[in-house]
N, C-alpha and C positions, 0 to 999 in steps of 0.2 A: 658535343657539342651541346648548354642546353637553347631552348624554344622560347625560353619566357615569358613563357604562362606559369607560372611555379614561381614569381619572383615578388617579391612582400611591394608596395606602392611605395617611395621614399618623402616622408613629410614635406611639401608647399613650403620655402621661405624658412626664417628663422627660429628653432621651436625660444615660448619664453619664459627666457629666465629672470622671473620679478616674482613675489607673492600679491597681487592686487591688491588683497585684504591688506597685507604688514609695508604694507605702497602707500596706500592709501590713508592709514592711519599714521604714516612718519609726515606726509601731506596734516593730514587737519592739527597732530601736532605743529607744526610752520608754522601755518599758518596763526593757529592760538597764539602763540607768544609770540612773532612779532605784528600780529593784521596782517590784511592786506594790502596796501599800499608799498609800508616795511619790507616785508618776505619776495623777493629778488627771481626771478627764474634761476639765477647761479645755487642759491640757496636751497631750494626746490631741490634743485638733481644735487646737490652733497649730500640735504638727510634721506632720498631713499636710493640714493647708487645707482641714475638710470639718469644716462646724456639727455640734455633738452630736444633735438628731433625725440627719442621717446619718446618719452615725458607724453612732448605734442602729440602722438601719435595717440597713448593707451589712454589719457587721461585729459587732450584737449588743450586752449591753451591756458592761458592766467585763472582771468575768469569763471571759467571753465571747469578745473580748477577749486578754488576758491566758493564754488556755488555751491559744487560736490564735497567740500567739508564741511557746509552747510544744512545739508540735507543729510549729511552723515552726523554730524551733531544733534536737527531732532530727528531723529528717529530712536538714538540712545534718547535725549528728555522722554518723550511719550513712552516710551521701556522704563524708567524709573516715576514720570512720574504718576506712570497707575499702578507701579507697582506702590509708594508710599503712601495713596491716598486707599489702596481696599485696604486700608485697618479696620476694624471696626469703631473703636470710638471714635469722636473727632480728632479732641487734642492728641488721641499716638500719631493717627495719621498725619495730623504741617506735623506736630515735629519730627516725624522720617522725614519727611517734604522739607524740612532745610535742613534735615542733616547730614542728607543726601547732596544735597547742592553742597553744604561747604564742603562736603568733602573733596566733590566736583573741581570746585573751584581754589581749592584751595592743591588740590593739586597741577604737578609741572614736573618736571627732573629740572628747571632751572629755579624755579620760583614762584609764588600763587600766581593761574593766569585768568582766574572772574570764569566766565563765560563765556563764548568762545561769540553767543549774537550781539548781546549786549556789549561789548568789550570788545569787538570789534566791528560786525556787520553794521552796528547803527551809525558811527563815524563812515559807511561809503552809504549809507540806504542815503542821506541826503540829496546826493547826486544818482545814483542810481536805479532806478526802477525797478528794478528785478530783484538787485535785493532789498529795495527798501521791500518788495514782496514775500521776501522769504522770512523775515526778521517779523512782518506784521501777521505770514497763518502763526509762527512757531511764539509769541507772545498772545493770539484766538486762544488758540488748544490749549496754552498753560489757563488763560481766565476762565476760559467755557469749564478744565478739567476740574479746579478749582471752586467755579459756582453749583457745580453739580453735586461734589462734596458737602458743600456749603449747606447747600437747600437740600442738600437730603437728611443731615446733622436737626433742619428744625422742624422737619415733617418727622424724625424718630423720638421731636418732642428736648435734647439730647442742649442747646444751646436760641437760644428768643427768637423770635420775626419782627421784629422790631424793624430790622437795620433789611436789608435789602440784599439777599445772595448775590448778587450783581455789583455792588455797591462794596462788599466785602473782601470779594473774590475778588477787587482791582484795588481794593489793599497789600492785599498778601503780596501778589504777585509786587505790587508798587515797593516790598522791603525784600522781596527777589533779590530784583532788581539792583536792591538799594548790595543790600551784601555781595552780588558778582563784583562790584565796582571797587569795593573795602576789597572785601578778602584780593584782588587786584593790587590794589594800592598797598597794601603791607598788616590793618590790620590784623590781629591776631586773632584765632579758632576763636575760645572763650567771648569773646566781646562779639561774632558774628553769633554766637551759638544763645547770648541774655540778649540781642538784639531780637531773633530770632523766637525765643523761648517770651520775650512783650508781647509780640502778637499773637501769638496764642493763646495766650492768654485773653489780651484784648475781647479775637474772636469768640474765640470759649465760655469767656461774662457778657458778653450784646448780649442787650434785652431785648 
């Protein structure tokens, strides 16, 4: 008869039967494709393979899931922007910046999706202060990264300093957001690249 002192404690509750990273990625994909308002909880459940109570327990309500998706995308954006703008020459840096963005915007199993923020969050920002803050921080972060890189190029004598770096950065950001919208509406890759190249030419020849 065992006295019970050597028994291995049994885990409490049901073991987690999903990979959080995989499920989070499917949540991002669903919102990115359908937008916030058009995405139903049933769609999220079907995409993740989890029932609604389990989704709630793991990721919160629909808004929490959406903001989590925005945060994950923002992290990806920061990483890719930093990598592209690290190129030693401003023309190469901007070209890589836009080429990388276009590749992301044209991704998606069901077709081009554009940018998760620009193409879905901008709609919700009108009436939701939290989401408005989320998208504002991302846009400001992109503008700041571009401004710092352009200012560095001006200091290195690669481009002229007659135009303020901040103004050029906001124009560069505006083209980026235009590419996102154009990609989602079906503009071919080559046309997107031509638009990006025109902006690179404009900035690198600025007086």
